[in-house]
C-alpha positions in Angstrom: -36.3 -15.3 14.0 -35.5 -12.0 12.3 -35.5 -12.4 8.3 -34.0 -9.7 5.8 -35.1 -9.0 2.5 -32.6 -9.3 -0.6 -33.1 -5.6 -1.2 -31.9 -4.8 2.6 -28.9 -6.6 2.4 -27.6 -5.1 -1.0 -28.6 -1.8 0.6 -26.2 -2.7 3.7 -23.5 -3.9 1.6 -23.6 -1.3 -0.7 -23.5 1.1 2.6 -20.6 -0.9 3.9 -18.5 -0.8 0.7 -18.9 3.0 0.2 -17.9 3.5 3.8 -14.7 1.1 3.4 -14.0 3.1 -0.1 -14.0 6.4 1.8 -12.0 5.2 4.4 -9.1 3.8 2.3 -9.4 6.9 0.1 -8.3 9.2 3.5 -6.0 7.0 4.5 -3.9 6.7 1.1 -4.3 10.6 1.5 -2.9 10.8 5.1 -0.3 8.4 3.8 0.9 10.7 0.8 0.9 13.7 2.8 3.1 12.0 5.3 5.2 10.7 2.7 5.7 14.1 1.0 5.8 16.6 3.9 6.2 15.5 7.3 8.7 12.7 6.4 11.5 14.3 4.3 11.9 17.2 6.4 12.2 15.1 9.7 15.2 15.5 11.4 15.9 13.6 14.8 18.9 14.1 17.2 19.9 11.4 19.1 22.6 11.3 21.8 24.3 7.8 23.0 27.1 7.2 25.3 29.1 4.3 24.6 31.4 2.4 27.1 34.1 0.5 25.4 36.9 -1.1 27.6 39.0 -2.0 24.6 39.1 1.3 23.1 42.3 3.4 23.3 42.1 6.6 25.8 42.6 8.8 22.9 39.4 8.4 21.9 37.8 9.6 25.1 35.0 12.3 24.7 35.6 11.7 20.7 32.0 12.4 19.3 30.6 11.1 15.9 27.5 12.4 14.0 26.1 10.2 12.0 23.6 11.3 9.3 21.0 8.9 7.1 19.0 9.3 3.8 19.6 12.8 2.9 17.9 11.9 -0.4 18.8 15.0 -2.6 16.0 15.3 -5.1 14.1 18.0 -7.0 12.3 19.2 -3.9 15.6 19.5 -1.8 16.3 22.8 -1.1 19.9 24.7 0.1 18.3 26.2 2.8 17.6 22.2 4.3 21.1 20.9 3.7 22.4 24.1 5.1 20.6 23.6 8.0 21.5 20.1 8.4 25.3 20.9 8.2 24.2 23.7 10.6 23.0 20.7 13.1 25.9 18.9 12.6 28.6 21.5 13.2 26.6 22.3 16.3 27.5 18.7 17.8 31.2 19.4 17.8 31.8 16.1 15.8 35.4 14.7 15.5 34.1 12.2 12.8 30.9 12.5 10.6 29.8 9.1 9.2 26.9 9.6 6.4 24.8 6.3 5.6 22.0 5.4 3.4 21.3 7.4 0.3 22.7 10.7 -0.7 20.8 11.0 -4.0 17.7 9.9 -5.1 16.9 8.2 -8.5 18.6 10.7 -11.3 21.9 11.2 -11.8 21.2 15.0 -12.5 20.8 15.6 -8.5 24.3 14.7 -7.8 25.1 18.3 -8.7 23.6 18.9 -5.2 26.2 17.2 -3.6 28.3 20.1 -4.6 25.9 22.8 -3.7 26.6 22.9 0.0 29.6 24.9 -1.1 33.6 24.4 1.1 31.4 22.2 3.5 32.2 18.9 2.1 35.2 16.9 -0.5 33.7 14.6 -2.8 35.9 11.5 -3.3 34.9 7.8 -4.9 35.9 5.4 -2.0 33.0 2.8 -2.0 31.3 3.9 1.4 27.7 4.9 1.4 25.6 5.1 -2.0 23.9 7.6 -4.1 21.1 5.8 -5.7 18.4 3.8 -3.9 19.8 0.6 -2.6 17.7 -1.5 -4.8 19.3 -0.2 -8.2 22.1 -2.4 -9.6 23.9 0.1 -11.0 24.5 2.0 -7.7 27.7 4.0 -7.7 29.3 4.1 -4.2 31.1 7.1 -2.6 32.0 8.4 0.6 31.5 12.0 1.7 34.3 13.7 3.4 34.0 16.5 5.4 36.4 19.4 6.4 35.7 20.1 10.0 36.8 23.5 11.9 35.7 23.2 15.3 36.9 26.2 17.2 37.0 26.0 21.2 
């Protein structure tokens, strides 16, 4: 039977603790990198075809584009918003639905909603949210896009 001296046990425990601390530190850096550089710039386009038997025939071929979680904040660039709206217009939508948060945290970033130019009109109607949904003072809005799709 192998016996360990207390000194060797302490050295092994110290080694494992240092290794665990380094691993947690590296994992934290990876999460921060993902949260600040990858996820905010992630744009995912999915195509779905729905067959709804009870829907009126006028809606055959009707295209809906849904945008979620734009999160305008101090890191948002006008070029990014313009790129998002360019991608949306490339889909030639009949309707655009914006869900999720438009603005992150501070009210001063509401101005970013207007910086995109004449691409949309802003009205207060009660759909969508401009602040984090966990905040009680969230003011609901709807963004109405003016679409000009030339065929």
